[in-house]
C-alpha positions, 0 to 999 in steps of 0.5 A: 521315415528316418534318414541316417544323418552324420549327426546320428551315432550308431546307438541312435541308428536303428537296424532291423535285421531280417531274421530267418532262424538260420545261422547267417541272419543270427550272426548278422544281428550279433555283429551289428549289436557288437558294433553298437547299433540299435538292433531289432530282430524281425521274423518274416512269416511267408508260409504256414503249412504243416509238412508230411510229419505234422510240423509247421516249419515257420514256427520252428524257425521263429523259435530259433529267432527268439532264442538268438535274440534273447541271447543277444538281448535285442527286441524281436517281432514276427510279421506276417506276409503270407498273403503277399507271398502267396499272391506275388511269389507262389501263384506265379511259381505255380502258373509258370510250372503249369506253362512248362517252365522251371521258375526260380522263386528265390529271385521273385521272393527277393524282389516282391517280398524281402526288398519290397514289402518287408523293406517298406515295413522296416522303414515304416517302423523307423529303421535306418537300415534293413540288414539281411544275411545274404552273402553279397556286398555293396559299394557307393559310387561317386554319383552317390548311387550304390552298386551290388557286389559279389560276396567275398566267399565265391561258394556262397555268393548270392548276388545272382538272386539279388540282381533286381535290387535298385540303388535307392533300396541298397542305400538303406540295406546292410549285408553284415556277413558279405565280406566273410567266408561261411567258415568264419560265420560259423566261428562267430556263431560259436563264439556267441554260443548262438542257438543256430551255431550248428544248424545246417543250411536250408536248401531247396524252395522254402515252401516245399522244405523236405517234402517230395517235390512232385508230391507237393506240386501235385496238390496244385497241378494236375499231371498227365502221363505222356510220351518220352520222344527222341528228336526224330519222334521215336517213342522211348518211354512214358513220363508222368507229366511234361511240366515236371521235367526240366532241360538237362535233367537226367535223374528220375526219367526211368529210361534205361537200355544200352548206351549213354544216359538219357537227358531232357533236351526239350519239351512240347507242353501242348502235346505233353511230350518230353524230348530226350536224347542220349549223352550229357554232351548232346548238341541239342543241349547247347546254344551260345545265344539267348534273349532275355526280357523283364530286365532289371538294372541296379541303377535303373537303366543299362549304362554301358555302350553297346556292344558290351563285353561282360560276364554272366550266369544263367544259373546259380553256382555257375562260374562266370561266363564271358559274353557280349551284350550285342543289343537291347531293343524293346525291353529285350537284351540279346546275348552272345556267349564265347563258349557253348552254354549247356541247358539254357532254361527259359524263365530262369534268370541271366545275371550280368557282372562287370568284374565283381559288380552285379549290375542287373539281369533278366528272365531268359525268354528264348535260346538258340538255335541249339548246336543240333538245330544249326548243325554247328560243330560242338566243342566242349571247353575244358574250363569249368562251367560250374563252381566246385562244391 
């Protein structure tokens, strides 16, 4: 494996860019080429399946990669990680849904694919750096360790999905657009007249794409009809499978009647029951404590004195929330929030920040008790809980 030394010029420094077929990775390649690096585009093929319109999305994305790389006059290749993705990301996604959780495959994909097997392949091919189109940054500390820093554009910051990256990996990773707002990335794409300059951002889960989410899941999970029940056990309707619903969900319940809208406040997978109550601010939706496991810290271990005041997110696009890490014991982190948190969802990630430094996180293991269970007075703060779009 190559190691960047002071003697190497930029022209001698190979940077492999993870090309997705989107505008962000396209601009990464353009900026690095402009800086004088030896740039190679590498397309990561994780999923191969025709959608309901008979289109193979990965083939379309690779075609855009080819157009961009030829425009920039850089070499490009495609590499197949379909088996690794199915075994290490998709299989766990399905298993967790079957267990009644609402998993986030983006975190797992970054940990198991992009910054593991894909990163290892790039280094095996002789790359000094792997570059990606993520909206985040890194800084080198006095100890020569590296820290993951939020992207400059608060509406695009993707550090939430990257908290599992370790310092030794960050050393060999570049985030060329992390310091830029999305508007500037679009402007640069237009400047270079890249094929992806007007391409809309991808949303949702990559292997589902534009398909109906429940229809897709039904190919892998058997849904069984069951009851919607209130907290006191009253049956208020029928659902089409408890695993499909998530805490805090309002849309798609099919429940009506006079009064406030219904929201999912809990699930009992063994009984195939979805628990609902009326009102967006129902106290059963709120808690101010949680426990998380599967911990990952950028520098390998938690480096602060407890209790530690910091900020955290329990979902992407949430505004930073003030909290205290009270203790870490037997691989479990205990967190207390300053204000009630709505719809804390098991097996989603909690990600910790010290200023702009994303120093780690974990998977939410348990939450609460809720304000309904503890009979505490619920006071909803006026400060924003979610970033404005």
